N, C-alpha and C positions, 0 to 999 in steps of 0.2 A: 287644713289637711285636704278637704275636698277639692279646693282650687288647685293644689299641687298635683293630685292624681289626674285631674282633668287636663292640666297642661302637659303632663307626662304622656297621657294617652294620645293627645293630639300630636305630640312630637313623634311618637312611635309610628302612628298611622301615616304621618307626613313622610317619615323616612322610608316606610315601605312603599308608598306611592312613588317617591322620587327614584328609589332603587328599581322599581318595576319599569319605570319609564326610561331608565338608563341615564338619569341625571347625575348620579354619583359614579364617576369613572375612575378607573385605575390610573394612577400617575406613575410612569416608569422612572425609577431612580437608579436602575442598573448602570454602573459606570461605563459600560460598553453600548448601552442602549438596548432597545427592544424591537423585535419584529412584531408588527401588529397584523393579526389575521382576522378579517371580518367574518361574520356569519355567512356560511355558504362558500367561503373562499378556501382554496387549497393551501396546505403547507408545502412550501416550495423548497426542494433540496436540489443539489446538482452533483454531477460527476465531472471530473477533470481527468480524463483517462485517454490512453492512446487508442484512437479509433481508425487510423489510417497509417499506411506505410508498412515497412517490413516487420515491425513489432506490434502490429495491431491486435494480434491474437490475445496478447496479455491483457490489454485494456478491454477488449470486447468480452473476454471471459469474465473479468471482474464486474463489468456493467451488468452482465447477465445475472450474476449473484445478487447485485443490488436490486435488479428488477424482480427477482423471485422473492427477495425479502419484502419489497413493497407489496407484492401480491399477497404474501403470507400475512402481513400486518393488517391489510385492509385499511379501514379508517383509523386515524390516530387522533385521539382527543376529539372525536366527532368530525374530523376533517379528512378529506381525501389528500393523498400525497401526490404532488406534481414533481416530475423529474426533468431537469434541464441537463442536456448532455453537451459538453464542450470537449474538443480534442486537444490533448496536450502535446501531440506529435512526437512524444518521447524526446524532446529537445528542451534546452534552456529557454530559447525564445518562445517555443510553444507554451511552456509552463507560465512564462511571464505574461504573454498575451492573453492566454486563457484565464488566468487569475484576475488580470485587470478587467476583463470583460465581466466576470462573475462579481467582482467587487463593486461594480456599478449598480448592481441590482440589490437594493436594500431589503427586498423580500426573501432573498435566499437565506435560509437558516444555517445550512452547513453544506460542506462539500466533501465528497468521497474522491480522493485523488492525492497525488498524481500517480501515474503508473511508474514512471522512471524517476530515479533520484535526481537526475539533471533537471527535470521539470519541477520536481517538488521543492528544490532549493529556492528558486525565486518565488514560486507560488506561495510557499509557506509564509514568507515575509509579507507579501502583498495582501494575502487574505487575513493574516493576523493583524496587520495594521488597520484593516477594514473592520475588525472586531469579529470576524468569522472564525469558525473552526474548520479544520481540514483533516480528514482521516484517510491515510493511505493504506491500500490493501497490498502494496508491492514495493514501495520505496524503502530500501534496506540500508542505505549509506549511513555509516556511524555518525557523520557530521550532523545529520538531521536532528539527532537527539543528544548531541554533545552539550553538556551543561552551559558552555560559553556561547555556542552558536544557535541553540534551540530557539525556535519561534514559539511563543506561548499558545498559539492556536493550532499547532501541529501535533497530531497523534498518528500512530500507525498500528494496524492489526496484523503486522508481519514482523518477523524477528529482526534484530540488529545484526549487521554483517560482521561485527566482532565475533559473534557466535558462529556464523557461517564460515568465516575464514579459519577459525580454530578447528572446526569440524573437518574441513578440507585438509588442513595440515596434518591432523592426527590420522586421517585415513591414508594419506600419501606416505607418511613416515612410518607409522606403526603397523598398518595393515598391509600396504603394498611393499613396504621395506625400501622406499626410495629416499635418496638423500641429497639430490642436487636438482633444485627447482628453477625453471625458467618461467617467468610470468610475462604476460602481454596484456596491455590495457589501452584504452583510447583517450585517457586524460580526463574523462568526465567522472563525477562523484562515485557512482556505483562501481564501475570497473576498477578505478584507481584505488579507492579506499578498500575494496574487498581483496584485491590482490596483495595490498600492503598488510592487511590483517592476516592473511594466509602466510605471507613471508615472515612476519613477526613471530607467529606461533610456530612455524616450521623451524626457524632458527633457534627458538627456545627449546625445541625438542632435540636439537643437535644437527639439523640439516643446514644446507646452505642455499641461499637464493643467488644463483650464479649470474643472472641478468634479469632486468626488468625493462622490457621494451615498451616505450610510450609511442603509440601510433600517431598521436597528435603532433609530435615533434620529430619523429623519425619515420617518414612516410614510405621508405623503401623497405618493405617487409621482408622480401627475399634476401636482401643483403644483411639485414639485421639477424635473420634466422641463421644464415650461414655463419656469421660471426659468433652467434650464441652456441652453435653446434660444436665449435672448437673448444668450448668450455665444458663439454661433456655432461650436459644435463641428462637426467633420466626421467624427468617429468616436465610437461609443459602445462601451465595453468593459465587459462585465458577466460576470465569471467566477463564476457562482452555480450553485445547484442547480436541480432541475427546476421546482418550483413558482414560485420567483422568476423563473426564466428565462422561463417562459410568461407571467407577468404583465408583465414588462418588455417583452418583444417585442410583445405586444399593445398595451400602453400607448403605445409609441413610434409605432406605426402609427395608433392611434386619435387621437393628437395631431397627425397630419400631419407627422411628423418622418422620413418615409421616405427623405429624402435622405441620412441618416446611414449610413455604413458600420457594420454591426453585427459585433462580434467577441465571442466568448466562448471558453471553454476546456473542458477535459475533463469538468467537472461537468455539461455538457449534451450530451456526445457519446454520445447514445443515440437509438434509433429512436423512443422514447416522446416525446421532445421534439419531433421533427419532426412526428409525428402530431398533436400538440396545438397546433402553431403554424402549420402550413402554411395558406395560401401565404405568410404574412408572413415566415417564416424562409428562404424561397427566396433563395439568393444570400449568405446569412450565412456568416461565417468562424468557424472554431473551431480552437484549438490542442489538441494531445493527443499521446499516445504515437505515435511513428513507426510506420507500417505496416512489418511485416517479412514476409519470405517464409515464411509459416507452413507448417510441414511438412504435406504431404498426409496423413500418418499421423495427426497431431494433429487436424487438421480432421475427418477421418473418425471418430475416436474421439469428438469433441465432438458431432457431428451424430448419430452412432449412439446415443450414450448419452442425449442430451437431446432429440432429435427436432427440432432447429432449428439454424439458423446462430447465430454468436456474437451475443449480445444487448447486449454493451457491450465496452469496450476493455481489460479487466483480467484476462482469463483467462490470458494468458501470464505476467503478473506474479504471479498466484496460483500458477501452476505453478512458477515460479522460486523464489518464497518458500518453498514446501514443500520443494523440492530443496535449498535453502540449509539449511533446518532438518535434513533427513535427513543431509546431509554433516556438519553440526556434531555431531549425535547420535553418529555413528560415531567422530568424533574424541574425544568426551568420555566414551566408554563404557569401563567396566571390567567384565570378565567374571570372576566368582568362583563356582565351583561351578555351581549351576543358576540363579544370580541374575545380573542385569545392573544395574550402577550407572551412572547418568548424572550426571556431575559438572556442576553448574550454572554455576560460574565458567568451567570448561573449555569449556562449551558457548558461552558468550559469547566467550571468547578465540578459539575456532575460527571464529566468524562474523566477528569483526574481522580475522582472518587470511586471509579469502578473497581470492584474487588471480587474476584471469583465468578465473573459472569461466564456462563456456559456458552461458548461459541461452538460453531461447527468445526473450525480449524484448530482451536485450542481453547483452554480456559483463558479468560481475559482479565488482567489486573494492570491498571495503568500506573506507570511510575511518574515522578514529578517532572520528567522531561518527555513524556508522551510515548514511551515504549510500553505497549500494552499486551503483546503476544508472548507466549512461551517460546523459547528457542528450540522448537521441535524440527530438527533437520535430519534429512536422510541422504544417502548417496545412492544414486541410480546408475545403472549401466545400460547402454544401448545394445540390445540383443535382438536380432531378427526384426529390426526396424521398430522396436518398442522400448520404452523405458521400463527397466526392471529394478525394483528396489532390492539392494544387496547389503546395505550397511546403515545403521547397526542392526 
């Protein structure tokens, strides 16, 4: 009996010594692998958002939300958070190139992006195939979370455009009393899928979509608008990005079609659009993320840090996307000695498991296809060069 206890004591002491020296190490068995972070090293995350070009305000605004979230978090699991920023250019190629660049860095734990659905579509596959997660603060195209097309690493902290299209249709038909809709899109996922969702809901309500102009195949906008005007539309819906929005707005007025009610969506929900289209955009309607009672503290942090008021509508979604990632990192982490291991599949599982997280933009509950935000949508009207919330 004495010999047994002596051997056991020796074994325990030896085990403690080996553990203290770091000889017993964690072995990663996660099917997607692990990110290993050494003592004193930073946790590396990235943004893949629009940082240049005519739509840069949307990406810059979201990046600012991410930066404030990092500042608020401070250290995570005892490590600093390092942010890598890549520009998605709000294009398919930009999303593809940016995602390929990030996928090469095995130390990046997760990505906040992309801004535009056209960028998110290729990026979601590339980053998912690399075992990473990607959380978009602004990509709303329904195809991104379609059960057949969804990439397993893709999540979003913004609504699905099926809900936004329905909100636009109900506003046009039931509130404004309009019955003949003309739509215009550029053939890319966000505009094309959103105008189709609006048309489908509009026709279910009893309206008619008299024409759907695709700028990618019909480049003569003036001729197409003249043709469409003969079909007697009473509303023009063009959920496009800044450059196309400016061209369409000006063309409608230049052709004398000012009797049309003009409606767009969050792709034009920026002060830049108003500046470049006033007075023609006065009275125009736009759908977008519902205004929330932004905390005075958050507003103060934003203005103090960047020297101006909010420049677009995605700072809160950027903030929430970052906090979703921080939560998942904590759930997926294993501490062994002076090293931290982030299990990539566990990271995804933690995001899919989010239920009732209190975000600044909405409560967050993730579906099996990565839709995480509540469909809180409002209609705004441009009045005296400002966006005024008018419905519901």
